[in-house]
C-alpha positions in Angstrom: -52.0 -8.1 -5.1 -49.3 -8.6 -7.8 -51.8 -7.8 -10.5 -51.7 -4.2 -9.4 -48.0 -4.0 -10.3 -48.1 -6.2 -13.3 -47.7 -3.1 -15.5 -44.4 -2.2 -13.8 -41.6 -2.7 -16.4 -38.4 -3.9 -14.7 -36.5 -2.9 -17.8 -36.8 0.7 -16.8 -33.8 0.6 -14.5 -33.2 4.3 -13.6 -35.0 7.3 -12.4 -33.7 10.9 -12.8 -34.3 13.4 -10.0 -35.5 16.6 -11.7 -34.2 18.9 -9.0 -30.8 17.3 -8.2 -30.1 15.8 -11.7 -29.2 12.6 -10.0 -29.9 9.2 -11.6 -31.3 6.7 -9.1 -31.7 2.9 -9.8 -35.0 1.1 -10.0 -35.8 -0.3 -6.6 -37.6 -3.3 -8.0 -34.6 -4.3 -10.1 -32.4 -4.3 -7.0 -35.1 -6.1 -4.9 -35.4 -8.8 -7.5 -31.7 -9.4 -7.6 -31.6 -9.7 -3.9 -34.6 -12.1 -3.7 -33.1 -14.3 -6.4 -29.8 -14.4 -4.4 -27.8 -12.8 -7.3 -25.3 -11.4 -4.7 -22.4 -11.1 -7.1 -24.3 -8.9 -9.5 -25.9 -6.9 -6.6 -22.5 -6.3 -5.1 -21.1 -5.1 -8.4 -23.9 -2.6 -8.8 -23.8 -1.3 -5.3 -20.0 -1.1 -5.3 -20.1 0.9 -8.5 -22.2 3.6 -6.7 -19.5 3.9 -4.0 -16.7 4.0 -6.5 -18.5 6.6 -8.5 -18.9 8.7 -5.3 -15.2 8.4 -4.4 -14.3 9.4 -8.0 -16.7 12.4 -7.6 -18.9 11.1 -10.5 -21.9 9.9 -8.5 -24.1 11.5 -5.9 -23.3 9.8 -2.5 -27.1 9.3 -1.9 -27.3 6.7 -4.8 -25.7 4.0 -2.6 -28.0 4.9 0.2 -31.0 4.7 -2.2 -29.8 1.2 -3.3 -29.1 -0.2 0.2 -32.4 1.3 1.5 -34.3 -0.5 -1.3 -33.3 -4.0 -0.2 -33.0 -3.4 3.5 -36.5 -3.0 4.7 -37.7 -4.7 7.8 -39.0 -7.8 6.1 -38.3 -10.8 8.4 -38.6 -13.1 5.4 -35.3 -11.6 4.1 -33.2 -12.2 7.2 -31.7 -15.4 5.9 -30.8 -13.8 2.6 -28.7 -11.2 4.3 -26.9 -14.0 6.2 -26.4 -15.9 3.0 -25.0 -12.8 1.3 -22.5 -12.1 4.1 -21.5 -15.8 4.2 -20.9 -15.8 0.4 -18.8 -12.7 0.5 -17.3 -12.4 4.0 -14.5 -10.1 3.0 -16.7 -7.5 1.3 -18.1 -4.5 3.2 -21.3 -4.1 1.2 -23.2 -7.2 2.6 -22.4 -6.1 6.2 -23.6 -2.6 5.4 -26.8 -3.9 3.9 -27.5 -6.2 6.9 -26.8 -3.3 9.3 -29.4 -1.2 7.5 -31.8 -4.1 7.7 -31.3 -4.5 11.4 -31.7 -0.7 11.9 -35.1 -0.8 10.1 -36.1 -3.8 12.2 -35.2 -1.9 15.3 -37.6 0.9 14.3 -40.4 -1.5 13.6 -40.0 -3.0 17.1 -39.9 0.6 18.5 -43.1 1.7 16.8 -44.5 5.2 17.0 -45.6 5.3 20.7 -43.7 7.5 23.1 -40.9 5.8 24.9 -42.9 5.6 28.1 -45.7 3.8 26.2 -43.5 1.4 24.4 -43.6 -2.1 25.9 -40.3 -3.3 27.5 -40.3 -6.4 25.2 -40.3 -4.1 22.2 -37.6 -1.9 23.5 -35.4 -4.9 24.3 -35.9 -6.1 20.7 -35.1 -2.7 19.4 -31.9 -2.5 21.4 -30.9 -6.0 20.3 -31.4 -5.0 16.6 -29.5 -1.8 17.0 -26.5 -3.6 18.6 -26.5 -6.1 15.8 -26.5 -3.2 13.3 -23.6 -1.6 15.1 -21.6 -4.8 15.0 -22.1 -5.1 11.2 -21.3 -1.4 10.7 -18.0 -1.8 12.6 -17.0 -4.7 10.3 -18.0 -2.7 7.2 -16.0 0.4 8.3 -13.0 -1.6 9.2 -13.0 -3.2 5.7 -13.8 0.0 3.9 -13.2 3.2 5.9 -14.4 5.4 3.1 -18.0 4.4 3.4 -19.7 7.7 4.3 -23.1 5.9 4.3 -21.9 3.6 7.1 -20.8 6.5 9.3 -24.2 8.2 8.6 -26.0 5.2 10.0 -23.6 4.7 12.8 -24.3 8.3 14.0 -28.1 7.5 14.1 -27.7 4.2 15.9 -25.3 5.6 18.5 -27.8 8.4 19.0 -30.6 5.9 19.7 -28.4 3.9 22.0 -27.5 7.1 24.0 -23.7 6.6 23.3 -22.9 10.3 22.9 -19.1 9.9 23.1 -19.0 7.2 20.5 -21.4 9.2 18.3 -19.0 12.1 18.4 -16.1 9.9 17.5 -18.0 8.4 14.6 -18.9 11.9 13.4 -15.3 13.1 13.7 -14.0 10.1 11.7 -16.6 10.6 9.0 -15.9 14.3 8.6 -12.2 13.7 8.4 -12.9 11.6 5.3 -15.7 13.7 3.8 -16.0 17.2 5.4 -18.8 18.1 2.9 -20.8 14.8 3.0 -24.5 15.4 2.8 -25.3 12.0 4.4 -23.0 12.4 7.3 -24.1 16.0 8.0 -27.8 15.1 7.6 -27.5 12.3 10.1 -25.7 14.6 12.6 -28.3 17.3 12.0 -31.0 14.8 12.9 -29.3 14.0 16.1 -29.4 17.7 17.1 -33.2 17.7 17.1 -34.5 18.7 20.6 -36.5 15.5 20.8 -33.2 13.5 20.7 -31.6 15.7 23.3 -30.3 18.5 21.1 -30.9 22.2 21.5 -32.1 24.9 19.2 -28.9 26.8 19.7 -26.7 23.9 18.6 -29.0 23.1 15.8 -28.9 26.7 14.4 -25.1 26.9 14.8 -24.7 23.6 12.9 -26.9 24.8 10.1 -24.7 27.9 9.8 -21.7 25.6 9.5 -23.5 23.6 6.8 -24.2 26.8 4.9 -20.5 27.7 4.9 -19.8 24.5 3.1 -22.7 24.6 0.6 -20.5 26.1 -2.1 -18.3 23.0 -2.2 -21.3 20.7 -2.1 -24.5 22.4 -3.4 -26.5 19.4 -2.1 -26.0 20.7 1.4 -28.4 23.6 0.5 -31.2 21.1 0.9 -30.5 21.0 4.6 -30.6 24.7 5.3 -34.4 24.7 6.0 -34.2 22.0 8.6 -34.5 24.2 11.7 -37.8 25.5 10.3 -38.9 22.1 9.3 -38.2 20.7 12.8 -40.3 23.4 14.3 -43.1 22.9 11.8 -43.0 19.1 12.6 -43.3 19.9 16.3 -46.4 22.1 15.6 -47.9 19.4 13.2 -47.4 16.7 15.8 -49.5 18.9 18.2 -52.2 19.2 15.4 -51.4 22.9 15.0 -51.5 22.4 11.2 -52.3 25.9 10.2 -49.4 27.3 12.3 -47.1 24.6 11.0 -47.9 25.5 7.4 -46.0 28.8 7.5 -42.9 27.2 8.9 -42.9 24.4 6.3 -43.1 27.1 3.6 -40.1 28.9 5.1 -38.2 25.6 5.3 -38.8 24.9 1.6 -37.7 28.5 0.6 -34.5 28.1 2.5 -33.7 24.6 1.2 -35.6 21.4 1.3 -35.0 17.7 0.5 -37.6 15.0 -0.2 -38.4 14.6 3.5 -39.5 18.2 3.9 -41.8 18.1 0.8 -43.3 14.9 2.1 -44.0 16.3 5.6 -45.5 19.5 4.2 -47.7 17.3 2.0 -48.8 15.4 5.1 -49.6 18.7 6.8 -51.7 19.8 3.8 -53.5 16.5 3.9 -54.5 17.1 7.5 -55.7 20.6 6.5 -57.9 19.0 3.8 -55.9 20.8 1.0 -55.5 17.7 -1.1 -54.3 19.2 -4.4 -51.5 21.0 -2.6 -50.7 17.7 -0.7 -50.6 15.9 -4.0 -48.2 18.4 -5.5 -45.8 18.0 -2.6 -46.0 14.2 -2.7 -45.2 14.3 -6.4 -42.3 16.6 -5.8 -41.0 14.4 -3.1 -41.2 11.3 -5.4 -39.2 13.2 -8.1 -36.4 13.9 -5.5 -36.5 10.3 -4.0 -38.4 7.9 -6.4 -40.4 4.9 -5.4 -40.6 5.9 -1.7 -43.1 3.7 0.0 -44.0 6.4 2.7 -44.9 9.0 0.0 -46.8 6.4 -2.1 -48.9 5.6 1.0 -49.7 9.2 1.7 -50.4 10.0 -1.9 -52.8 7.0 -1.8 -54.5 8.6 1.2 -55.1 11.7 -0.9 -56.5 9.6 -3.8 -58.9 7.9 -1.4 -60.1 11.2 -0.2 -60.7 12.2 -3.8 -62.5 9.0 -4.6 -59.7 7.8 -6.9 -59.7 4.4 -5.5 -57.9 2.5 -8.3 -55.0 4.9 -8.2 -54.9 4.5 -4.4 -54.7 0.7 -4.8 -51.9 1.0 -7.3 -49.8 3.2 -5.0 -50.5 1.1 -1.9 -49.8 -2.1 -3.7 -46.4 -0.7 -4.7 -45.8 0.6 -1.2 -46.4 -2.9 0.2 -44.2 -4.5 -2.5 -41.4 -2.1 -1.5 -41.9 -2.6 2.3 -43.9 -5.7 2.9 -44.3 -5.3 6.7 -45.1 -1.6 7.0 -48.2 -1.5 9.2 -49.6 1.7 7.7 -49.3 0.7 4.1 -50.8 -2.7 4.9 -53.8 -1.3 6.8 -54.4 1.3 4.2 -54.4 -1.2 1.4 -56.6 -3.6 3.3 -59.1 -0.7 3.9 -59.4 0.4 0.3 -59.6 -3.2 -1.0 -62.5 -3.9 1.5 -64.2 -0.7 0.3 -64.0 -2.0 -3.2 -65.2 -5.4 -2.2 -62.0 -7.1 -3.3 -61.4 -9.4 -0.4 -58.8 -11.8 -1.8 -55.6 -11.8 0.3 -56.9 -9.0 2.7 -56.5 -11.3 5.7 -52.8 -11.7 4.8 -52.3 -8.0 4.9 -53.6 -8.0 8.5 -51.5 -11.0 9.4 -48.4 -9.2 8.3 -49.4 -6.0 10.1 -49.6 -8.0 13.3 -46.1 -9.4 13.0 -44.4 -6.4 14.6 -47.6 -5.0 16.2 -49.3 -7.9 18.0 -50.2 -5.4 20.8 -52.1 -3.1 18.5 -55.8 -3.5 19.3 -56.9 -1.7 16.2 -55.4 -4.3 13.9 -57.1 -7.2 15.7 -60.3 -5.2 15.5 -60.1 -4.5 11.8 -59.2 -8.1 11.0 -62.1 -9.3 13.1 -64.5 -6.9 11.3 -63.2 -8.1 8.0 -64.0 -11.7 9.0 -67.4 -10.7 10.3 -68.7 -8.1 7.8 -66.9 -9.1 4.6 -66.6 -12.8 4.9 -69.4 -13.7 7.5 -66.9 -15.9 9.3 -68.0 -15.2 12.8 -66.0 -18.1 14.3 -62.8 -16.3 13.1 -64.1 -12.9 14.1 -64.8 -13.7 17.7 -61.2 -14.3 18.9 -59.9 -11.2 17.1 -62.5 -8.9 18.6 -62.0 -10.5 22.0 -58.3 -9.7 21.7 -59.1 -6.1 20.7 -61.1 -5.7 23.9 -58.3 -7.2 26.0 -55.7 -4.8 24.6 -58.0 -1.7 24.7 -60.6 -2.4 27.4 -61.8 1.2 27.5 -62.8 1.4 23.8 -66.7 1.0 23.6 -66.7 0.3 19.9 -64.6 -2.9 20.4 -67.0 -4.2 23.0 -70.1 -3.3 20.9 -68.9 -5.2 17.8 -67.6 -8.1 19.9 -71.1 -8.4 21.4 -72.7 -8.0 17.9 -70.6 -10.8 16.5 -71.4 -13.1 19.4 -75.1 -12.3 18.8 -74.8 -13.5 15.2 -72.8 -16.5 16.3 -75.6 -17.4 18.8 -72.8 -17.4 21.5 -73.9 -16.9 25.1 -70.6 -15.1 25.9 -72.5 -12.0 24.7 -73.6 -10.9 28.2 -70.2 -9.6 29.4 -69.4 -7.5 26.3 -72.9 -6.1 26.3 -72.6 -5.0 30.0 -69.2 -3.6 29.4 -70.3 -1.6 26.4 -73.3 -0.2 28.2 -71.2 0.6 31.3 -68.6 2.5 29.2 -71.3 4.4 27.3 -72.8 5.5 30.6 -69.4 6.9 31.7 -68.5 8.5 28.4 -71.8 9.6 26.9 -70.3 9.4 23.4 -71.8 6.2 22.0 -73.8 5.9 18.8 -77.5 6.2 19.5 -78.5 3.3 17.2 -75.9 1.0 18.6 -76.8 2.0 22.1 -80.5 1.2 21.4 -79.6 -2.2 20.0 -77.4 -3.1 23.0 -80.2 -2.1 25.4 -82.8 -4.2 23.5 -80.4 -7.1 23.4 -79.8 -7.0 27.1 -83.5 -6.6 27.8 -84.3 -9.6 25.6 -81.7 -11.8 27.4 -83.1 -10.7 30.8 -86.7 -11.2 29.8 -86.1 -14.6 28.4 -83.8 -15.6 31.2 -81.2 -16.6 28.7 -77.4 -16.7 28.7 -76.5 -16.8 32.4 -72.8 -16.5 33.1 -71.2 -18.6 35.8 
């Protein structure tokens, strides 16, 4: 996979945002310093961003950008954060970085299911990670109370933990230091979304307050379209993409950051308007460079356009930036399989399963990779069986499980065949060719009195 990023020059250390005229560091430079345990140098760089912000010379988001770059939910990095803290126990930055890492881990355990569909084990792991992050943030703030970025994260964590009173206290403390902070106000604005218990009235009132302060911090203008963006997101989540389109447009006219451009691009993608999606993803990357989410979505556009090599490049970068992101891993695996480049694909599925061991589709895709691409039916069988256990009402999983057992000459074929045919009879949505094969296979087994199950 590293061959796809071999052309990346780590000597290019900074990126300039065209819209905001802000210089961001190269994420890969920071990641490499972290991986090599160059904590003194890493601390020096990150502290310089905070010092620049306090001196009113540096955009406050630069420190967030730097911390975000190294604090992805990569479990292989956990020991590095512990070493960093241990090596500099009286410095706030290592605690801050470890808090962001724990926050991202919490979201990986949480996943994207509704709260009612998230398994108790995952919710428990999420809460444990959030509490760990809160502990580290408390230490960081006690050491360096001027860290706006720490308060911004504290507001989000306390929101997720349902600690409204503590969240309000954190917000008040932060605003006392930085009344015009983009990061603090963006986090609080996020907490006012109806999905997190906020109300449209409070949201609009807060946006008016932000507008009144935009003259003192022009960056706040990028938040003025958030009420329209939130409504557009609600429509898009309900697959009302055409209706969402108008509200995304209004949001960007009023004021938009990189997130709004990204989300409008995703909406365009779902509408099949790929050039418009590409324009928005490129704009988002100008505002917030080397963002793995945007790279993944841009790769999806490239794949739709048949630009597979460009898709692989973006996805390989996305995986390098966030090595355990399920969506980037699965997208890269899919395009590499399409191109017949199978080296290392199983590793992508292995990583995707780390936080998502209950995701039937990942087991299914890895099983199909073993079966179709590598003809390793002995490896495919347990993966496809696991997919059927996790999603027993999905006919496709049973069909391919039966097919692989057929090629493996395995008499366990009878149950998946019967289950597939039973589901097809109930749903009437199965593929005609597959249904014909399954019926013939069952008939052959019955006619030849083969494969009795005990």
